[in-house]
KELO-487566 format. One record per residue (C-alpha): residue in three letters; residue number from 0; x, y, z. Coordinates in Angstrom, 2 decimals, always signed. Layout:
% KELO-487566
@aa: ALA, i: NUM, x: X, y: Y, z: Z
...
***
This chain:
% KELO-487566
@aa: UNK, i: 0, x: +66.60, y: +119.37, z: +62.14
@aa: UNK, i: 1, x: +63.46, y: +117.56, z: +63.21
@aa: UNK, i: 2, x: +64.46, y: +114.27, z: +61.56
@aa: UNK, i: 3, x: +67.85, y: +114.30, z: +63.33
@aa: UNK, i: 4, x: +66.44, y: +114.92, z: +66.81
@aa: UNK, i: 5, x: +65.49, y: +111.28, z: +67.44
@aa: UNK, i: 6, x: +68.87, y: +110.06, z: +66.23
@aa: UNK, i: 7, x: +70.72, y: +112.55, z: +68.42
@aa: UNK, i: 8, x: +68.63, y: +111.73, z: +71.50
@aa: UNK, i: 9, x: +69.10, y: +107.99, z: +70.93
@aa: UNK, i: 10, x: +72.86, y: +108.50, z: +70.67
@aa: UNK, i: 11, x: +72.83, y: +110.56, z: +73.85
@aa: UNK, i: 12, x: +70.86, y: +107.84, z: +75.68
@aa: UNK, i: 13, x: +73.23, y: +105.08, z: +74.53
@aa: UNK, i: 14, x: +76.24, y: +107.20, z: +75.53
@aa: UNK, i: 15, x: +74.75, y: +107.83, z: +78.98
@aa: UNK, i: 16, x: +74.09, y: +104.12, z: +79.47
@aa: UNK, i: 17, x: +77.59, y: +103.15, z: +78.39
@aa: UNK, i: 18, x: +79.37, y: +105.79, z: +80.43
@aa: UNK, i: 19, x: +77.16, y: +105.58, z: +83.48
@aa: UNK, i: 20, x: +76.27, y: +101.92, z: +83.81
@aa: UNK, i: 21, x: +78.40, y: +99.69, z: +81.60
@aa: UNK, i: 22, x: +81.63, y: +101.41, z: +82.64
@aa: UNK, i: 23, x: +81.13, y: +100.01, z: +86.15
@aa: UNK, i: 24, x: +81.81, y: +96.55, z: +84.76
@aa: UNK, i: 25, x: +85.17, y: +97.48, z: +83.19
@aa: UNK, i: 26, x: +88.23, y: +95.67, z: +84.47
@aa: UNK, i: 27, x: +90.08, y: +97.26, z: +87.34
@aa: UNK, i: 28, x: +93.26, y: +95.38, z: +86.46
@aa: UNK, i: 29, x: +96.18, y: +97.35, z: +85.06
@aa: UNK, i: 30, x: +96.29, y: +97.57, z: +81.28
@aa: UNK, i: 31, x: +99.28, y: +96.56, z: +79.15
@aa: UNK, i: 32, x: +101.03, y: +99.91, z: +79.45
@aa: UNK, i: 33, x: +100.72, y: +99.97, z: +83.24
@aa: UNK, i: 34, x: +101.93, y: +96.40, z: +83.46
@aa: UNK, i: 35, x: +104.90, y: +96.94, z: +81.12
@aa: UNK, i: 36, x: +105.95, y: +100.19, z: +82.79
@aa: UNK, i: 37, x: +106.16, y: +98.55, z: +86.22
@aa: UNK, i: 38, x: +108.20, y: +95.50, z: +85.17
@aa: UNK, i: 39, x: +111.32, y: +95.36, z: +87.33
@aa: UNK, i: 40, x: +109.71, y: +97.07, z: +90.29
@aa: UNK, i: 41, x: +108.10, y: +95.66, z: +93.40
@aa: UNK, i: 42, x: +104.59, y: +96.92, z: +94.05
@aa: UNK, i: 43, x: +102.60, y: +97.17, z: +97.27
@aa: UNK, i: 44, x: +99.03, y: +98.43, z: +97.00
@aa: UNK, i: 45, x: +99.75, y: +99.64, z: +93.46
@aa: UNK, i: 46, x: +102.65, y: +101.78, z: +94.77
@aa: UNK, i: 47, x: +106.27, y: +101.18, z: +93.76
@aa: UNK, i: 48, x: +108.29, y: +100.23, z: +96.84
@aa: UNK, i: 49, x: +111.54, y: +98.90, z: +95.33
@aa: UNK, i: 50, x: +113.38, y: +98.26, z: +92.07
@aa: UNK, i: 51, x: +113.95, y: +100.16, z: +88.86
@aa: UNK, i: 52, x: +111.39, y: +100.45, z: +86.11
@aa: UNK, i: 53, x: +109.98, y: +103.00, z: +83.70
@aa: UNK, i: 54, x: +107.32, y: +104.08, z: +86.18
@aa: UNK, i: 55, x: +109.70, y: +104.62, z: +89.11
@aa: UNK, i: 56, x: +109.87, y: +108.37, z: +88.43
@aa: UNK, i: 57, x: +106.15, y: +108.76, z: +87.79
@aa: UNK, i: 58, x: +104.23, y: +111.37, z: +89.73
@aa: UNK, i: 59, x: +100.55, y: +111.98, z: +90.27
@aa: UNK, i: 60, x: +98.83, y: +114.29, z: +87.83
@aa: UNK, i: 61, x: +98.31, y: +117.87, z: +88.99
@aa: UNK, i: 62, x: +94.55, y: +117.31, z: +88.99
@aa: UNK, i: 63, x: +94.68, y: +113.96, z: +90.85
@aa: UNK, i: 64, x: +92.73, y: +115.57, z: +93.72
@aa: UNK, i: 65, x: +89.99, y: +117.00, z: +91.48
@aa: UNK, i: 66, x: +86.35, y: +116.02, z: +92.04
@aa: UNK, i: 67, x: +86.26, y: +113.71, z: +88.99
@aa: UNK, i: 68, x: +89.67, y: +112.04, z: +89.36
@aa: UNK, i: 69, x: +89.92, y: +108.28, z: +88.67
@aa: UNK, i: 70, x: +86.60, y: +108.10, z: +86.78
@aa: UNK, i: 71, x: +84.51, y: +108.79, z: +89.83
@aa: UNK, i: 72, x: +83.08, y: +111.55, z: +91.94
@aa: UNK, i: 73, x: +85.14, y: +111.99, z: +95.10
@aa: UNK, i: 74, x: +82.21, y: +113.46, z: +97.07
@aa: UNK, i: 75, x: +80.22, y: +110.20, z: +96.76
@aa: UNK, i: 76, x: +81.22, y: +107.21, z: +98.91
@aa: UNK, i: 77, x: +79.43, y: +104.54, z: +96.83
@aa: UNK, i: 78, x: +81.75, y: +103.49, z: +93.96
@aa: UNK, i: 79, x: +78.90, y: +102.47, z: +91.65
@aa: UNK, i: 80, x: +76.97, y: +105.73, z: +92.08
@aa: UNK, i: 81, x: +80.21, y: +107.71, z: +91.88
@aa: UNK, i: 82, x: +81.05, y: +106.20, z: +88.49
@aa: UNK, i: 83, x: +77.47, y: +106.63, z: +87.21
@aa: UNK, i: 84, x: +77.43, y: +110.33, z: +88.13
@aa: UNK, i: 85, x: +80.92, y: +111.00, z: +86.75
@aa: UNK, i: 86, x: +80.13, y: +109.17, z: +83.49
@aa: UNK, i: 87, x: +76.80, y: +110.98, z: +83.03
@aa: UNK, i: 88, x: +78.33, y: +114.39, z: +83.77
@aa: UNK, i: 89, x: +81.18, y: +113.68, z: +81.34
@aa: UNK, i: 90, x: +78.78, y: +112.66, z: +78.55
@aa: UNK, i: 91, x: +76.51, y: +115.66, z: +79.13
@aa: UNK, i: 92, x: +79.43, y: +118.11, z: +79.19
@aa: UNK, i: 93, x: +80.89, y: +116.59, z: +76.03
@aa: UNK, i: 94, x: +77.48, y: +116.69, z: +74.34
@aa: UNK, i: 95, x: +76.98, y: +120.33, z: +75.36
@aa: UNK, i: 96, x: +80.42, y: +121.43, z: +74.15
@aa: UNK, i: 97, x: +80.16, y: +119.48, z: +70.88
@aa: UNK, i: 98, x: +76.61, y: +120.73, z: +70.30
@aa: UNK, i: 99, x: +77.72, y: +124.30, z: +70.92
@aa: UNK, i: 100, x: +80.63, y: +123.96, z: +68.50
@aa: UNK, i: 101, x: +78.40, y: +122.44, z: +65.83
@aa: UNK, i: 102, x: +75.87, y: +125.20, z: +66.38
@aa: UNK, i: 103, x: +78.58, y: +127.84, z: +65.94
@aa: UNK, i: 104, x: +80.09, y: +126.17, z: +62.90
@aa: UNK, i: 105, x: +76.90, y: +125.31, z: +61.06
@aa: UNK, i: 106, x: +76.28, y: +127.03, z: +57.77
@aa: UNK, i: 107, x: +73.82, y: +129.86, z: +57.94
@aa: UNK, i: 108, x: +71.00, y: +129.65, z: +55.42
@aa: UNK, i: 109, x: +70.35, y: +132.79, z: +53.44
@aa: UNK, i: 110, x: +67.19, y: +134.51, z: +54.51
@aa: UNK, i: 111, x: +64.16, y: +133.74, z: +52.42
@aa: UNK, i: 112, x: +63.29, y: +136.55, z: +50.04
@aa: UNK, i: 113, x: +59.90, y: +137.09, z: +48.55
@aa: UNK, i: 114, x: +60.49, y: +136.84, z: +44.81
@aa: UNK, i: 115, x: +58.79, y: +135.35, z: +41.78
@aa: UNK, i: 116, x: +60.22, y: +131.89, z: +42.45
@aa: UNK, i: 117, x: +58.06, y: +131.44, z: +45.53
@aa: UNK, i: 118, x: +54.87, y: +132.50, z: +43.72
@aa: UNK, i: 119, x: +55.49, y: +130.48, z: +40.53
@aa: UNK, i: 120, x: +53.22, y: +127.50, z: +39.75
@aa: UNK, i: 121, x: +54.61, y: +124.04, z: +40.46
@aa: UNK, i: 122, x: +55.47, y: +123.30, z: +36.82
@aa: UNK, i: 123, x: +57.01, y: +126.70, z: +36.06
@aa: UNK, i: 124, x: +60.70, y: +127.50, z: +36.02
@aa: UNK, i: 125, x: +61.52, y: +130.48, z: +38.21
@aa: UNK, i: 126, x: +64.61, y: +131.49, z: +36.28
@aa: UNK, i: 127, x: +63.17, y: +131.65, z: +32.76
@aa: UNK, i: 128, x: +59.50, y: +132.26, z: +33.44
@aa: UNK, i: 129, x: +58.71, y: +129.39, z: +31.04
@aa: UNK, i: 130, x: +56.75, y: +126.40, z: +32.25
@aa: UNK, i: 131, x: +58.16, y: +122.91, z: +31.80
@aa: UNK, i: 132, x: +55.52, y: +122.07, z: +29.19
@aa: UNK, i: 133, x: +56.50, y: +124.99, z: +26.89
@aa: UNK, i: 134, x: +60.16, y: +124.02, z: +26.49
***
């Protein structure tokens, strides 16, 4: 486990930087799906005001008013800080859940038993009791 700790912490740090800082520089423009689903409709402030398109019957998600809606923290007025906090919390929660699942699913090692194999000399075979030189 000790040799993996540095790798895991480095991955966590990179994930925190990407989610918390770099995500602030992502484009705010609609992606291809948003653009295609609103073709044929007139938009005003990103709201459909007229026309018929795929998105005309769209509704807000049930959790649209949640604290972390729209990749930010609604309690924070600064957009940059809001995105940093939401990204960091998301990474830490994901890391905690994934770490917990890996911890639960990991293979348990059998308990060490004190037998002849632990007391045998370095060149001896534990199963036959014959050293490597006598074979």
